[in-house]
C-alpha positions as CSV (number, residue, x, y, z in Angstrom):
1,M,31.8,114.9,105.6
2,E,32.6,117.7,103.2
3,T,36.1,118.8,102.5
4,N,35.4,122.2,104.0
5,E,34.3,120.6,107.3
6,K,37.4,118.4,107.4
7,L,39.6,121.4,106.8
8,R,37.8,123.4,109.5
9,E,38.2,120.6,112.0
10,Q,42.0,120.5,111.2
11,I,42.3,124.3,111.6
12,F,40.3,124.2,114.9
13,E,42.6,121.4,116.1
14,I,45.6,123.7,115.5
15,I,43.8,126.5,117.4
16,N,43.0,124.1,120.3
17,N,46.7,123.1,120.4
18,Q,47.8,126.8,120.4
19,L,45.3,127.6,123.2
20,R,46.4,124.5,125.2
21,D,50.1,125.2,124.8
22,N,49.8,129.0,125.0
23,D,51.9,129.2,121.8
24,P,51.7,131.7,120.5
25,P,50.3,133.5,123.6
26,E,48.5,136.0,121.3
27,T,46.1,133.2,120.3
28,K,44.8,133.0,123.8
29,T,44.8,136.7,124.3
30,T,42.8,137.2,121.1
31,F,40.4,134.4,122.0
32,D,39.7,135.9,125.4
33,R,39.3,139.4,123.9
34,L,36.8,138.3,121.2
35,Q,34.8,136.4,123.8
36,K,34.6,139.5,125.9
37,Q,33.4,141.4,122.9
38,G,30.5,139.0,122.6
39,Y,31.5,136.5,120.0
40,D,30.6,132.9,120.8
41,D,33.1,130.1,120.8
42,F,32.5,129.0,117.2
43,Q,32.7,132.6,115.9
44,T,35.9,133.2,117.8
45,R,37.6,130.1,116.5
46,Q,36.4,130.8,113.0
47,M,38.0,134.3,113.1
48,I,41.3,132.9,114.5
49,G,41.0,130.2,111.8
50,Q,40.9,132.8,109.1
51,C,44.3,134.2,110.3
52,L,45.7,130.7,110.4
53,A,44.3,129.9,106.9
54,V,46.2,132.9,105.4
55,E,49.4,131.3,106.7
56,L,48.6,127.8,105.6
57,F,47.6,129.0,102.1
58,D,51.0,130.7,101.7
59,V,52.9,127.7,102.9
60,L,50.9,125.2,100.8
61,K,50.2,127.2,97.6
62,H,53.4,129.4,97.4
63,G,55.9,127.3,99.3
64,K,56.6,130.3,101.6
65,P,57.7,129.8,105.2
66,Y,55.1,130.2,107.9
67,N,55.0,133.9,108.9
68,N,54.3,134.0,112.6
69,E,54.8,137.8,112.7
70,R,52.0,138.3,110.2
71,Y,49.8,135.7,112.0
72,I,50.1,137.6,115.2
73,K,49.5,141.0,113.4
74,N,46.3,139.5,111.9
75,L,45.2,138.1,115.3
76,I,45.6,141.5,116.9
77,A,43.5,143.1,114.2
78,L,40.5,140.8,114.7
79,P,37.6,141.1,114.2
80,K,38.8,142.8,111.1
81,E,39.3,140.1,108.4
82,P,42.9,139.3,107.6
83,F,43.7,140.4,104.1
84,D,47.4,140.4,104.4
């Protein structure tokens, strides 16, 4: 298994946990909204995963604290890619 696949599995696991726990609730709201817009399950999780990856990158690369406010802002902006 390639590194990218392992990383994607881990990110999808976090998304699954967020959906299951409804924490943050914006993850489920965004998931449902994107599905209604016609994106399939994988596409939807991949887009949400991009938002999560932005946060993970800042935590791991720059030692910054997780920014839930920015994560939610990026979720709300989907399907626009998170650049922030």
